[in-house]
BALOBA-1460 file (C-alpha; in Angstrom, 3 decimals):
// residues 316
<rec num="1" residu="x" x="10.043" y="32.276" z="20.971"/>
<rec num="2" residu="x" x="9.807" y="28.546" z="20.101"/>
<rec num="3" residu="x" x="7.998" y="27.086" z="17.077"/>
<rec num="4" residu="x" x="4.845" y="26.233" z="19.057"/>
<rec num="5" residu="x" x="4.582" y="29.742" z="20.433"/>
<rec num="6" residu="x" x="5.103" y="31.242" z="16.981"/>
<rec num="7" residu="x" x="2.363" y="29.016" z="15.561"/>
<rec num="8" residu="x" x="-0.022" y="30.034" z="18.337"/>
<rec num="9" residu="x" x="0.809" y="33.664" z="17.748"/>
<rec num="10" residu="x" x="0.099" y="33.278" z="14.068"/>
<rec num="11" residu="x" x="-3.212" y="31.615" z="14.854"/>
<rec num="12" residu="x" x="-4.260" y="34.620" z="16.961"/>
<rec num="13" residu="x" x="-3.053" y="37.210" z="14.473"/>
<rec num="14" residu="x" x="-5.800" y="39.300" z="12.876"/>
<rec num="15" residu="x" x="-6.921" y="38.744" z="9.321"/>
<rec num="16" residu="x" x="-5.770" y="41.146" z="6.642"/>
<rec num="17" residu="x" x="-8.136" y="43.907" z="5.447"/>
<rec num="18" residu="x" x="-9.538" y="41.619" z="2.756"/>
<rec num="19" residu="x" x="-10.674" y="39.169" z="5.421"/>
<rec num="20" residu="x" x="-8.163" y="36.437" z="4.606"/>
<rec num="21" residu="x" x="-6.882" y="34.312" z="7.491"/>
<rec num="22" residu="x" x="-3.104" y="33.913" z="7.389"/>
<rec num="23" residu="x" x="-2.921" y="31.515" z="10.324"/>
<rec num="24" residu="x" x="-2.422" y="27.728" z="10.338"/>
<rec num="25" residu="x" x="-4.360" y="25.805" z="7.700"/>
<rec num="26" residu="x" x="-6.946" y="23.140" z="8.382"/>
<rec num="27" residu="x" x="-5.189" y="19.922" z="9.439"/>
<rec num="28" residu="x" x="-6.248" y="16.279" z="9.758"/>
<rec num="29" residu="x" x="-4.543" y="15.964" z="13.182"/>
<rec num="30" residu="x" x="-3.679" y="12.309" z="12.513"/>
<rec num="31" residu="x" x="0.067" y="12.861" z="13.082"/>
<rec num="32" residu="x" x="2.538" y="15.663" z="13.776"/>
<rec num="33" residu="x" x="5.215" y="16.910" z="11.425"/>
<rec num="34" residu="x" x="8.665" y="15.450" z="12.125"/>
<rec num="35" residu="x" x="11.483" y="15.710" z="9.574"/>
<rec num="36" residu="x" x="13.087" y="12.450" z="8.470"/>
<rec num="37" residu="x" x="16.426" y="13.729" z="9.813"/>
<rec num="38" residu="x" x="15.153" y="13.806" z="13.425"/>
<rec num="39" residu="x" x="13.877" y="10.321" z="14.175"/>
<rec num="40" residu="x" x="14.827" y="7.689" z="16.778"/>
<rec num="41" residu="x" x="17.413" y="5.228" z="15.510"/>
<rec num="42" residu="x" x="16.618" y="1.526" z="15.321"/>
<rec num="43" residu="x" x="17.328" y="-1.421" z="13.023"/>
<rec num="44" residu="x" x="15.409" y="-4.050" z="11.127"/>
<rec num="45" residu="x" x="15.957" y="-7.758" z="11.901"/>
<rec num="46" residu="x" x="19.520" y="-9.043" z="11.298"/>
<rec num="47" residu="x" x="20.595" y="-5.407" z="11.613"/>
<rec num="48" residu="x" x="19.316" y="-4.732" z="8.086"/>
<rec num="49" residu="x" x="19.172" y="-1.161" z="6.827"/>
<rec num="50" residu="x" x="16.356" y="-1.271" z="4.280"/>
<rec num="51" residu="x" x="13.053" y="-3.151" z="4.500"/>
<rec num="52" residu="x" x="11.602" y="-4.044" z="1.075"/>
<rec num="53" residu="x" x="8.154" y="-5.499" z="0.436"/>
<rec num="54" residu="x" x="6.047" y="-6.358" z="-2.599"/>
<rec num="55" residu="x" x="2.485" y="-5.046" z="-2.424"/>
<rec num="56" residu="x" x="0.742" y="-7.400" z="-4.854"/>
<rec num="57" residu="x" x="-2.758" y="-6.128" z="-5.644"/>
<rec num="58" residu="x" x="-5.212" y="-8.889" z="-6.613"/>
<rec num="59" residu="x" x="-8.524" y="-7.347" z="-7.620"/>
<rec num="60" residu="x" x="-11.851" y="-8.272" z="-9.157"/>
<rec num="61" residu="x" x="-14.300" y="-5.976" z="-10.916"/>
<rec num="62" residu="x" x="-18.045" y="-6.087" z="-11.509"/>
<rec num="63" residu="x" x="-19.179" y="-6.927" z="-15.024"/>
<rec num="64" residu="x" x="-20.956" y="-4.075" z="-16.749"/>
<rec num="65" residu="x" x="-20.763" y="-1.527" z="-13.923"/>
<rec num="66" residu="x" x="-18.510" y="0.290" z="-11.499"/>
<rec num="67" residu="x" x="-14.962" y="1.620" z="-11.548"/>
<rec num="68" residu="x" x="-11.816" y="0.128" z="-13.071"/>
<rec num="69" residu="x" x="-8.467" y="1.025" z="-14.651"/>
<rec num="70" residu="x" x="-8.625" y="1.350" z="-18.437"/>
<rec num="71" residu="x" x="-6.284" y="0.311" z="-21.198"/>
<rec num="72" residu="x" x="-8.372" y="1.987" z="-23.883"/>
<rec num="73" residu="x" x="-11.419" y="4.178" z="-24.263"/>
<rec num="74" residu="x" x="-14.622" y="2.933" z="-22.664"/>
<rec num="75" residu="x" x="-17.485" y="3.353" z="-25.101"/>
<rec num="76" residu="x" x="-20.022" y="2.176" z="-22.544"/>
<rec num="77" residu="x" x="-21.111" y="-0.899" z="-20.604"/>
<rec num="78" residu="x" x="-20.543" y="-3.726" z="-20.962"/>
<rec num="79" residu="x" x="-16.912" y="-2.628" z="-21.382"/>
<rec num="80" residu="x" x="-15.499" y="-5.855" z="-22.797"/>
<rec num="81" residu="x" x="-12.093" y="-4.399" z="-23.701"/>
<rec num="82" residu="x" x="-11.140" y="-3.096" z="-20.274"/>
<rec num="83" residu="x" x="-12.903" y="-5.768" z="-18.220"/>
<rec num="84" residu="x" x="-11.146" y="-8.597" z="-20.038"/>
<rec num="85" residu="x" x="-7.773" y="-6.791" z="-19.892"/>
<rec num="86" residu="x" x="-8.041" y="-6.596" z="-16.101"/>
<rec num="87" residu="x" x="-9.240" y="-10.195" z="-15.894"/>
<rec num="88" residu="x" x="-6.059" y="-11.326" z="-17.673"/>
<rec num="89" residu="x" x="-4.287" y="-10.516" z="-14.423"/>
<rec num="90" residu="x" x="-6.259" y="-13.109" z="-12.465"/>
<rec num="91" residu="x" x="-6.214" y="-15.804" z="-15.151"/>
<rec num="92" residu="x" x="-2.593" y="-15.491" z="-16.300"/>
<rec num="93" residu="x" x="-0.571" y="-12.523" z="-15.026"/>
<rec num="94" residu="x" x="-0.820" y="-13.242" z="-11.294"/>
<rec num="95" residu="x" x="0.303" y="-16.837" z="-11.758"/>
<rec num="96" residu="x" x="3.352" y="-15.758" z="-13.768"/>
<rec num="97" residu="x" x="4.214" y="-13.182" z="-11.121"/>
<rec num="98" residu="x" x="3.960" y="-15.773" z="-8.349"/>
<rec num="99" residu="x" x="6.337" y="-18.007" z="-10.315"/>
<rec num="100" residu="x" x="8.783" y="-15.102" z="-10.446"/>
<rec num="101" residu="x" x="8.447" y="-14.408" z="-6.716"/>
<rec num="102" residu="x" x="9.077" y="-18.105" z="-6.034"/>
<rec num="103" residu="x" x="12.167" y="-18.155" z="-8.242"/>
<rec num="104" residu="x" x="13.655" y="-15.218" z="-6.313"/>
<rec num="105" residu="x" x="12.394" y="-16.405" z="-2.895"/>
<rec num="106" residu="x" x="10.529" y="-13.126" z="-2.347"/>
<rec num="107" residu="x" x="7.548" y="-12.936" z="0.036"/>
<rec num="108" residu="x" x="4.592" y="-10.720" z="-0.827"/>
<rec num="109" residu="x" x="1.874" y="-8.757" z="0.867"/>
<rec num="110" residu="x" x="-1.280" y="-9.811" z="-0.992"/>
<rec num="111" residu="x" x="-3.600" y="-6.801" z="-1.125"/>
<rec num="112" residu="x" x="-6.813" y="-8.604" z="-1.963"/>
<rec num="113" residu="x" x="-10.428" y="-7.872" z="-2.821"/>
<rec num="114" residu="x" x="-12.642" y="-10.412" z="-1.064"/>
<rec num="115" residu="x" x="-14.606" y="-10.806" z="-4.330"/>
<rec num="116" residu="x" x="-11.611" y="-12.872" z="-5.457"/>
<rec num="117" residu="x" x="-12.752" y="-15.578" z="-3.021"/>
<rec num="118" residu="x" x="-16.015" y="-15.903" z="-4.958"/>
<rec num="119" residu="x" x="-14.471" y="-15.544" z="-8.413"/>
<rec num="120" residu="x" x="-11.128" y="-17.399" z="-8.360"/>
<rec num="121" residu="x" x="-10.336" y="-18.698" z="-4.853"/>
<rec num="122" residu="x" x="-7.484" y="-20.807" z="-6.232"/>
<rec num="123" residu="x" x="-5.424" y="-17.638" z="-6.600"/>
<rec num="124" residu="x" x="-5.535" y="-16.693" z="-2.922"/>
<rec num="125" residu="x" x="-5.045" y="-20.330" z="-1.972"/>
<rec num="126" residu="x" x="-1.759" y="-20.286" z="-3.896"/>
<rec num="127" residu="x" x="-0.677" y="-17.107" z="-2.074"/>
<rec num="128" residu="x" x="-1.525" y="-18.597" z="1.314"/>
<rec num="129" residu="x" x="0.424" y="-21.755" z="0.415"/>
<rec num="130" residu="x" x="3.460" y="-19.534" z="-0.257"/>
<rec num="131" residu="x" x="3.148" y="-18.049" z="3.227"/>
<rec num="132" residu="x" x="2.187" y="-14.598" z="1.951"/>
<rec num="133" residu="x" x="0.301" y="-12.094" z="4.103"/>
<rec num="134" residu="x" x="-3.328" y="-11.290" z="3.216"/>
<rec num="135" residu="x" x="-4.178" y="-7.576" z="3.471"/>
<rec num="136" residu="x" x="-7.684" y="-6.112" z="3.272"/>
<rec num="137" residu="x" x="-8.495" y="-4.208" z="0.077"/>
<rec num="138" residu="x" x="-12.264" y="-3.899" z="0.102"/>
<rec num="139" residu="x" x="-14.680" y="-6.303" z="-1.522"/>
<rec num="140" residu="x" x="-14.129" y="-5.032" z="-5.078"/>
<rec num="141" residu="x" x="-12.228" y="-2.239" z="-6.804"/>
<rec num="142" residu="x" x="-15.385" y="-1.528" z="-8.787"/>
<rec num="143" residu="x" x="-16.402" y="0.647" z="-5.806"/>
<rec num="144" residu="x" x="-14.763" y="2.757" z="-3.114"/>
<rec num="145" residu="x" x="-15.513" y="3.444" z="0.529"/>
<rec num="146" residu="x" x="-15.001" y="7.199" z="0.640"/>
<rec num="147" residu="x" x="-18.697" y="8.052" z="0.376"/>
<rec num="148" residu="x" x="-20.021" y="5.239" z="2.582"/>
<rec num="149" residu="x" x="-22.082" y="5.873" z="5.690"/>
<rec num="150" residu="x" x="-20.230" y="5.032" z="8.898"/>
<rec num="151" residu="x" x="-22.144" y="1.813" z="9.595"/>
<rec num="152" residu="x" x="-21.638" y="0.618" z="6.004"/>
<rec num="153" residu="x" x="-17.923" y="1.330" z="6.129"/>
<rec num="154" residu="x" x="-17.568" y="-0.480" z="9.451"/>
<rec num="155" residu="x" x="-19.440" y="-3.462" z="8.003"/>
<rec num="156" residu="x" x="-17.097" y="-3.523" z="4.988"/>
<rec num="157" residu="x" x="-13.998" y="-3.568" z="7.210"/>
<rec num="158" residu="x" x="-15.390" y="-6.386" z="9.320"/>
<rec num="159" residu="x" x="-16.494" y="-8.379" z="6.278"/>
<rec num="160" residu="x" x="-13.042" y="-8.217" z="4.681"/>
<rec num="161" residu="x" x="-11.331" y="-9.081" z="7.947"/>
<rec num="162" residu="x" x="-13.540" y="-12.150" z="8.495"/>
<rec num="163" residu="x" x="-13.358" y="-13.516" z="4.947"/>
<rec num="164" residu="x" x="-9.602" y="-13.134" z="4.618"/>
<rec num="165" residu="x" x="-9.113" y="-14.722" z="8.035"/>
<rec num="166" residu="x" x="-11.206" y="-17.643" z="6.889"/>
<rec num="167" residu="x" x="-9.123" y="-17.919" z="3.712"/>
<rec num="168" residu="x" x="-5.701" y="-17.557" z="5.278"/>
<rec num="169" residu="x" x="-6.087" y="-18.714" z="8.860"/>
<rec num="170" residu="x" x="-4.234" y="-15.655" z="10.180"/>
<rec num="171" residu="x" x="-5.599" y="-12.427" z="11.715"/>
<rec num="172" residu="x" x="-5.842" y="-9.669" z="9.129"/>
<rec num="173" residu="x" x="-4.003" y="-6.617" z="10.445"/>
<rec num="174" residu="x" x="-3.483" y="-4.435" z="7.359"/>
<rec num="175" residu="x" x="-5.693" y="-2.378" z="5.057"/>
<rec num="176" residu="x" x="-5.424" y="-0.524" z="1.756"/>
<rec num="177" residu="x" x="-8.619" y="1.163" z="0.602"/>
<rec num="178" residu="x" x="-9.739" y="0.550" z="-2.993"/>
<rec num="179" residu="x" x="-8.455" y="3.555" z="-4.943"/>
<rec num="180" residu="x" x="-6.994" y="4.780" z="-1.614"/>
<rec num="181" residu="x" x="-10.311" y="6.498" z="-1.005"/>
<rec num="182" residu="x" x="-11.096" y="7.337" z="2.628"/>
<rec num="183" residu="x" x="-13.979" y="8.843" z="4.500"/>
<rec num="184" residu="x" x="-13.128" y="11.216" z="7.362"/>
<rec num="185" residu="x" x="-13.623" y="8.250" z="9.710"/>
<rec num="186" residu="x" x="-11.608" y="5.508" z="7.987"/>
<rec num="187" residu="x" x="-8.592" y="5.562" z="10.323"/>
<rec num="188" residu="x" x="-10.888" y="5.591" z="13.362"/>
<rec num="189" residu="x" x="-12.909" y="2.645" z="12.083"/>
<rec num="190" residu="x" x="-9.777" y="0.651" z="11.203"/>
<rec num="191" residu="x" x="-8.501" y="0.971" z="14.777"/>
<rec num="192" residu="x" x="-11.925" y="0.174" z="16.246"/>
<rec num="193" residu="x" x="-12.387" y="-2.976" z="14.145"/>
<rec num="194" residu="x" x="-8.996" y="-4.424" z="15.047"/>
<rec num="195" residu="x" x="-6.706" y="-3.474" z="12.183"/>
<rec num="196" residu="x" x="-3.162" y="-2.602" z="13.201"/>
<rec num="197" residu="x" x="-1.900" y="-0.653" z="10.197"/>
<rec num="198" residu="x" x="-2.991" y="1.206" z="7.084"/>
<rec num="199" residu="x" x="-1.221" y="1.590" z="3.736"/>
<rec num="200" residu="x" x="-3.388" y="4.528" z="2.653"/>
<rec num="201" residu="x" x="-1.112" y="7.380" z="3.701"/>
<rec num="202" residu="x" x="1.845" y="7.746" z="1.337"/>
<rec num="203" residu="x" x="3.706" y="10.457" z="3.199"/>
<rec num="204" residu="x" x="6.919" y="8.934" z="4.641"/>
<rec num="205" residu="x" x="9.728" y="6.393" z="4.264"/>
<rec num="206" residu="x" x="9.290" y="5.090" z="7.819"/>
<rec num="207" residu="x" x="6.288" y="3.735" z="9.747"/>
<rec num="208" residu="x" x="4.408" y="6.489" z="11.562"/>
<rec num="209" residu="x" x="1.786" y="6.230" z="14.315"/>
<rec num="210" residu="x" x="-1.452" y="8.022" z="13.499"/>
<rec num="211" residu="x" x="-4.024" y="9.156" z="16.021"/>
<rec num="212" residu="x" x="-7.578" y="7.872" z="16.006"/>
<rec num="213" residu="x" x="-10.548" y="8.608" z="18.234"/>
<rec num="214" residu="x" x="-9.799" y="5.401" z="20.185"/>
<rec num="215" residu="x" x="-6.041" y="4.847" z="20.289"/>
<rec num="216" residu="x" x="-3.564" y="4.757" z="17.417"/>
<rec num="217" residu="x" x="-2.900" y="2.989" z="14.144"/>
<rec num="218" residu="x" x="0.385" y="2.497" z="12.312"/>
<rec num="219" residu="x" x="0.761" y="4.061" z="8.865"/>
<rec num="220" residu="x" x="3.222" y="2.026" z="6.770"/>
<rec num="221" residu="x" x="4.853" y="3.477" z="3.638"/>
<rec num="222" residu="x" x="3.019" y="2.492" z="0.462"/>
<rec num="223" residu="x" x="4.339" y="3.902" z="-2.813"/>
<rec num="224" residu="x" x="2.516" y="6.048" z="-5.309"/>
<rec num="225" residu="x" x="5.571" y="6.416" z="-7.569"/>
<rec num="226" residu="x" x="7.055" y="2.902" z="-7.381"/>
<rec num="227" residu="x" x="3.598" y="1.739" z="-8.415"/>
<rec num="228" residu="x" x="2.581" y="0.410" z="-11.816"/>
<rec num="229" residu="x" x="-0.900" y="1.993" z="-11.861"/>
<rec num="230" residu="x" x="0.122" y="5.689" z="-11.787"/>
<rec num="231" residu="x" x="3.337" y="5.074" z="-13.724"/>
<rec num="232" residu="x" x="2.081" y="2.785" z="-16.514"/>
<rec num="233" residu="x" x="-1.621" y="3.680" z="-16.751"/>
<rec num="234" residu="x" x="-1.549" y="7.391" z="-15.901"/>
<rec num="235" residu="x" x="1.906" y="8.414" z="-17.140"/>
<rec num="236" residu="x" x="2.128" y="5.883" z="-19.977"/>
<rec num="237" residu="x" x="5.557" y="4.679" z="-18.810"/>
<rec num="238" residu="x" x="7.081" y="1.787" z="-20.720"/>
<rec num="239" residu="x" x="7.766" y="-1.493" z="-18.884"/>
<rec num="240" residu="x" x="11.538" y="-1.157" z="-19.188"/>
<rec num="241" residu="x" x="11.396" y="2.366" z="-17.755"/>
<rec num="242" residu="x" x="9.237" y="1.251" z="-14.842"/>
<rec num="243" residu="x" x="11.770" y="-1.502" z="-14.098"/>
<rec num="244" residu="x" x="14.583" y="1.048" z="-14.143"/>
<rec num="245" residu="x" x="12.540" y="3.255" z="-11.805"/>
<rec num="246" residu="x" x="12.395" y="0.339" z="-9.326"/>
<rec num="247" residu="x" x="16.153" y="-0.232" z="-9.579"/>
<rec num="248" residu="x" x="17.028" y="3.454" z="-9.218"/>
<rec num="249" residu="x" x="14.693" y="3.907" z="-6.265"/>
<rec num="250" residu="x" x="16.148" y="0.829" z="-4.554"/>
<rec num="251" residu="x" x="19.787" y="1.838" z="-5.104"/>
<rec num="252" residu="x" x="19.182" y="5.343" z="-3.768"/>
<rec num="253" residu="x" x="17.169" y="4.176" z="-0.746"/>
<rec num="254" residu="x" x="19.760" y="1.528" z="0.130"/>
<rec num="255" residu="x" x="22.370" y="4.278" z="0.214"/>
<rec num="256" residu="x" x="20.142" y="6.532" z="2.348"/>
<rec num="257" residu="x" x="19.336" y="3.631" z="4.686"/>
<rec num="258" residu="x" x="22.942" y="3.368" z="5.802"/>
<rec num="259" residu="x" x="22.061" y="6.309" z="8.090"/>
<rec num="260" residu="x" x="18.601" y="5.238" z="9.305"/>
<rec num="261" residu="x" x="16.108" y="2.391" z="8.745"/>
<rec num="262" residu="x" x="13.789" y="2.908" z="5.787"/>
<rec num="263" residu="x" x="10.948" y="1.070" z="4.053"/>
<rec num="264" residu="x" x="10.578" y="0.621" z="0.296"/>
<rec num="265" residu="x" x="7.352" y="-0.794" z="-1.072"/>
<rec num="266" residu="x" x="6.817" y="-1.909" z="-4.668"/>
<rec num="267" residu="x" x="3.156" y="-1.802" z="-5.718"/>
<rec num="268" residu="x" x="2.231" y="-4.237" z="-8.490"/>
<rec num="269" residu="x" x="-0.954" y="-5.238" z="-10.325"/>
<rec num="270" residu="x" x="-0.859" y="-8.502" z="-12.304"/>
<rec num="271" residu="x" x="-2.915" y="-7.244" z="-15.251"/>
<rec num="272" residu="x" x="-0.093" y="-4.740" z="-15.800"/>
<rec num="273" residu="x" x="3.234" y="-6.304" z="-14.802"/>
<rec num="274" residu="x" x="1.969" y="-9.816" z="-15.577"/>
<rec num="275" residu="x" x="1.891" y="-8.994" z="-19.292"/>
<rec num="276" residu="x" x="4.829" y="-10.992" z="-20.735"/>
<rec num="277" residu="x" x="6.835" y="-8.065" z="-22.102"/>
<rec num="278" residu="x" x="6.517" y="-6.165" z="-18.808"/>
<rec num="279" residu="x" x="7.201" y="-9.274" z="-16.742"/>
<rec num="280" residu="x" x="10.538" y="-9.612" z="-18.546"/>
<rec num="281" residu="x" x="11.556" y="-6.180" z="-17.249"/>
<rec num="282" residu="x" x="10.101" y="-6.772" z="-13.778"/>
<rec num="283" residu="x" x="12.228" y="-9.928" z="-13.614"/>
<rec num="284" residu="x" x="15.322" y="-7.815" z="-14.264"/>
<rec num="285" residu="x" x="14.399" y="-5.283" z="-11.571"/>
<rec num="286" residu="x" x="13.531" y="-7.817" z="-8.875"/>
<rec num="287" residu="x" x="16.628" y="-9.898" z="-9.653"/>
<rec num="288" residu="x" x="18.760" y="-6.797" z="-9.106"/>
<rec num="289" residu="x" x="17.106" y="-6.200" z="-5.736"/>
<rec num="290" residu="x" x="17.199" y="-9.845" z="-4.634"/>
<rec num="291" residu="x" x="20.971" y="-9.940" z="-5.227"/>
<rec num="292" residu="x" x="21.365" y="-7.625" z="-2.202"/>
<rec num="293" residu="x" x="19.853" y="-10.130" z="0.226"/>
<rec num="294" residu="x" x="22.361" y="-10.281" z="3.094"/>
<rec num="295" residu="x" x="22.459" y="-9.692" z="6.868"/>
<rec num="296" residu="x" x="23.012" y="-6.032" z="7.539"/>
<rec num="297" residu="x" x="21.667" y="-4.954" z="4.152"/>
<rec num="298" residu="x" x="18.124" y="-5.694" z="2.914"/>
<rec num="299" residu="x" x="15.223" y="-7.305" z="4.745"/>
<rec num="300" residu="x" x="12.744" y="-8.789" z="2.247"/>
<rec num="301" residu="x" x="9.519" y="-8.936" z="4.187"/>
<rec num="302" residu="x" x="5.803" y="-8.129" z="4.287"/>
<rec num="303" residu="x" x="3.944" y="-5.104" z="5.646"/>
<rec num="304" residu="x" x="2.642" y="-7.255" z="8.514"/>
<rec num="305" residu="x" x="6.178" y="-8.155" z="9.621"/>
<rec num="306" residu="x" x="7.212" y="-4.499" z="9.473"/>
<rec num="307" residu="x" x="4.176" y="-3.626" z="11.579"/>
<rec num="308" residu="x" x="4.996" y="-6.281" z="14.162"/>
<rec num="309" residu="x" x="8.597" y="-5.091" z="14.403"/>
<rec num="310" residu="x" x="7.853" y="-1.400" z="15.001"/>
<rec num="311" residu="x" x="4.897" y="-2.145" z="17.256"/>
<rec num="312" residu="x" x="7.255" y="-4.184" z="19.465"/>
<rec num="313" residu="x" x="9.993" y="-1.547" z="19.385"/>
<rec num="314" residu="x" x="7.622" y="1.358" z="20.098"/>
<rec num="315" residu="x" x="4.703" y="0.101" z="22.211"/>
<rec num="316" residu="x" x="2.142" y="2.598" z="23.426"/>
């Protein structure tokens, strides 16, 4: 009996006397399970083994209301302490990070709130001048889309697509939801409004096609561990330890990628890693990675370039 037949048999098996169902659990049906050891072989450009991208999150938050990461306790609104700490990223930290990326000749995927275009458009202009990719990230991280009505969510996706296109002059193909919050329809709406890939699903080290109600969408690996928000804010990790995490993850993935192509993302927020003492350690980590730039080794790229490559290799 093959695995499919066994699963079907389990689904039809009777419940136990207590009424519990021991069959397959509820599933999203966006993609099927396939182990990493049983995938088609392919290569990145220049026969590289490992694709590495920087996911640089540039965000703006409403004054006196809404959600936001916190450095210290919030006594109430207006929350001057935490608002101004996050704003340091746009005024100072992001600019220092861009200087570092320039020094190491590293491209970035700019995961941007469109509220930035009202608040500090110079920042996205600098990213566009570098040739970075603009990726949709909602209007503001003071809110999330998970509880939106379908028409409101569709309008948000279209708004972000149009404003970032206007800012960058290139079609916007990628999306990361603020707080990675989805409604049950988010993947469907992304495909229907013209997005090509999502960074929301953090379940693999390779791009994976996901099913939608009208066609498919690529899911590209986006990290929740090699990510300064959960590591520094939630787990209280020191800057030097986060830098070592990046180095260790890179060294291990480069070794694993000798057998099959893999993707490593590094998720950064300038109000965190743009603080001078953390930037010093980020400089060490990214310098270590950049030293491996060579044909046949590491492809430093953007999520959009990864999407274009796999979409060409594996057309529908």
